[in-house]
C-alpha positions in Angstrom: -16.5 5.7 5.8 -13.8 2.4 6.1 -15.7 0.8 2.6 -15.3 4.1 0.6 -11.8 4.9 1.8 -10.7 1.4 1.1 -12.0 1.7 -2.4 -10.4 5.3 -2.9 -7.0 3.5 -1.9 -7.6 0.7 -3.8 -8.1 2.6 -7.4 -5.5 5.0 -5.9 -2.9 1.5 -5.5 -3.9 -0.1 -8.7 -3.3 3.4 -10.6 0.6 3.1 -9.2 0.7 -0.3 -11.0 0.2 -2.6 -7.7 -1.9 -5.6 -7.7 -4.8 -5.3 -5.0 -5.9 -8.3 -3.3 -10.0 -8.4 -3.0 -10.5 -7.1 0.6 -13.7 -6.8 2.7 -11.9 -6.0 5.9 -10.0 -2.7 7.1 -6.8 -3.3 5.4 -5.4 -4.4 1.9 -3.0 -6.7 0.5 -1.1 -4.8 -2.3 1.8 -5.9 -4.3 4.4 -4.0 -7.2 4.9 -5.9 -10.2 8.1 -3.9 -10.8 9.5 -2.9 -7.4 10.3 -5.3 -3.8 7.5 -5.2 -0.8 10.3 -5.0 1.5 12.2 -1.8 -0.2 8.7 0.1 -0.4 7.7 -0.9 3.2 11.0 1.0 4.3 11.1 3.6 2.1 7.7 4.5 3.7 9.3 4.1 6.8 11.5 6.8 6.5 8.9 8.9 5.4 7.0 8.2 8.7 4.5 5.8 7.1 4.5 2.4 8.0 3.0 -0.6 6.7 3.0 -4.3 7.6 5.8 -6.6 5.2 5.9 -10.4 5.6 9.2 -13.2 5.2 6.9 -15.9 4.7 7.3 -16.9 1.1 3.8 -16.8 -0.7 3.4 -13.2 1.0 6.8 -11.8 0.3 6.0 -9.5 -1.8 2.7 -8.3 -0.3 2.4 -5.1 1.9 -0.7 -5.2 4.2 -1.7 -1.4 3.9 -4.6 -0.7 7.0 -7.3 1.6 5.7 -7.1 4.9 7.7 -8.6 7.8 7.3 -9.1 9.4 3.6 -6.2 12.2 4.7 -3.8 9.0 6.1 -4.8 7.3 2.6 -3.4 10.3 0.7 -0.5 10.8 2.4 0.6 7.1 1.4 -0.6 7.2 -2.0 1.3 10.6 -2.3 4.6 9.0 -0.5 4.1 6.1 -3.4 4.2 8.4 -5.9 7.6 10.1 -5.1 9.2 6.4 -4.3 7.8 5.0 -7.6 8.3 8.0 -9.7 11.4 10.0 -8.7 
């Protein structure tokens, strides 16, 4: 179930303009080419969705996104659509 959810999440994130690193874990590392990762994390938190953002130079523009249930992943993607396409 996690694999299927992760694959769907990766497809949805890519459709929104994210670059997603390959993953075999229960999370993905993703960055958006046009949006600051910290600003995205803050905007998601304001909508009740928590993703990890790190300050280390090499990964500063990435978000660590846990693979949740299909409903949780859909909520994340919906919130990102609101943020990215106002």
